[in-house]
C-alpha positions in Angstrom: -54.4 169.9 37.5 -54.0 166.5 36.0 -52.3 165.9 32.6 -55.3 164.4 31.0 -58.9 165.4 31.6 -60.9 163.0 33.8 -64.1 163.8 31.9 -63.0 165.2 28.6 -66.5 165.9 27.2 -68.9 167.0 30.0 -72.4 168.0 29.2 -72.7 171.8 29.6 -76.0 173.4 30.2 -77.1 177.0 30.0 -77.1 179.0 33.2 -80.5 179.7 34.7 -81.6 183.3 34.7 -81.2 184.8 38.1 -84.3 185.8 39.9 -84.0 189.1 41.7 -85.5 188.5 45.0 -85.4 191.1 47.7 -84.6 189.1 50.8 -83.3 189.8 54.2 -80.8 187.1 53.7 -78.6 189.4 51.6 -78.6 191.9 54.3 -77.9 189.3 56.9 -75.0 187.8 55.0 -73.6 191.2 53.9 -73.8 192.7 57.4 -72.9 189.5 59.3 -76.0 189.5 61.4 -77.0 186.2 63.0 -79.0 183.9 60.8 -82.1 184.4 63.0 -82.5 187.8 61.3 -83.5 186.2 58.0 -85.1 183.2 56.6 -82.7 181.2 54.5 -84.0 178.9 51.8 -82.5 176.6 49.2 -82.5 179.2 46.5 -80.5 181.6 48.7 -77.9 178.9 49.2 -77.9 178.0 45.6 -77.3 181.6 44.6 -74.1 181.6 46.7 -72.7 178.3 45.3 -74.0 177.9 41.7 -71.1 179.9 40.2 -68.3 177.9 41.9 -66.1 176.8 39.0 -65.5 173.1 38.4 -61.8 172.3 39.2 -61.3 170.6 35.8 -63.4 172.7 33.4 -64.0 176.4 32.9 -67.7 175.9 33.7 -69.7 176.4 36.9 -71.2 173.7 39.0 -74.6 174.8 37.8 -73.6 174.5 34.1 -72.3 171.0 34.6 -75.4 170.0 36.6 -73.2 169.1 39.5 -75.7 170.8 41.7 -79.1 172.3 41.5 -81.5 174.1 43.8 -83.3 170.8 44.3 -80.0 169.3 45.7 -80.0 171.7 48.6 -82.0 171.3 51.8 -82.2 174.0 54.5 -83.5 173.4 58.0 -83.8 176.9 59.4 -84.9 175.7 62.9 -81.9 173.4 63.3 -79.6 175.8 61.5 -78.5 173.1 59.0 -77.7 173.1 55.3 -77.4 169.8 53.4 -76.0 169.9 49.9 -75.9 166.8 47.8 -73.9 167.1 44.6 -73.5 164.9 41.6 -70.0 164.6 40.0 -70.0 164.3 36.2 -68.5 160.8 36.3 -68.5 157.9 38.8 -64.7 158.0 39.3 -64.3 161.8 39.6 -61.1 162.5 41.5 -62.1 166.1 41.9 -65.2 165.3 44.0 -63.3 166.3 47.2 -62.2 169.6 45.7 -65.8 170.4 44.7 -67.0 169.5 48.2 -64.3 171.5 49.9 -65.2 174.5 47.6 -68.8 174.3 48.6 -67.9 174.0 52.3 -65.5 177.0 52.3 -68.1 179.2 50.4 -70.9 178.3 52.8 -68.7 178.7 55.9 -67.9 182.2 54.8 -71.5 183.1 53.8 -73.5 181.3 56.4 -71.2 180.8 59.4 -74.0 180.1 61.9 -75.3 177.0 60.0 -74.0 173.5 60.3 -73.2 172.4 56.8 -73.3 168.8 55.5 -72.0 168.1 52.1 -72.4 164.7 50.4 -72.1 163.2 46.9 -75.5 162.1 45.7 -76.2 158.5 46.6 -74.9 156.2 43.8 -73.1 159.1 41.9 -69.5 158.3 42.9 -67.6 155.0 43.1 -66.0 156.0 46.4 -69.1 157.7 47.9 -68.5 156.7 51.5 -64.8 157.9 51.6 -65.6 161.2 49.9 -68.5 161.9 52.3 -66.3 161.0 55.3 -63.6 163.4 54.0 -66.0 166.3 53.4 -67.8 166.1 56.8 -64.8 165.6 59.2 -63.6 168.8 60.6 -60.0 167.6 61.1 -59.8 166.2 57.6 -61.2 169.4 56.1 -58.7 171.5 58.1 -55.8 169.2 57.1 -56.8 169.4 53.4 -57.0 173.2 53.5 -53.5 173.4 54.9 -52.2 171.7 51.8 -51.0 174.6 49.6 -51.8 173.0 46.3 -55.2 171.9 47.4 -56.0 175.3 48.9 -54.9 177.0 45.7 -57.2 174.7 43.6 -60.2 175.5 45.9 -59.4 179.2 45.8 -59.3 179.0 42.0 -62.8 177.4 42.0 -64.1 180.0 44.3 -62.6 183.1 42.7 -62.9 182.3 39.0 -63.7 185.5 37.2 -64.5 183.6 34.0 -68.1 182.9 35.1 
């Protein structure tokens, strides 16, 4: 955690009400069946990542509008998930932590999908470098071996405050 907040006054929105959908996705994820057993859509993915906590604030990615259902694309046939997220400020130094948190959560929940994670075009001053970091297996593995970074990602994923 940094000494001063990077974005001291983020805009916080209400959480959307969860829609109870009976899907086979829940069964597939909970019972580790192959993704062919269920159709996965953007709302399914969103439900698994919306409550990830921002690394700097006690709010979820949903509450800070860092991501939305519309920022997620699923191509079931190709087995691909694309998430485009929008940091709260252009110079967000936590963009990599947010992206790593998304990647780890999706790898655990949807292991048979290829996941691409990017900052939304024009939303980050160092967009190309952040995207390169988040989508390079070796860089992701090296980042997750860093104990401080791993702890920060784990805190984002396991926050009970949400």
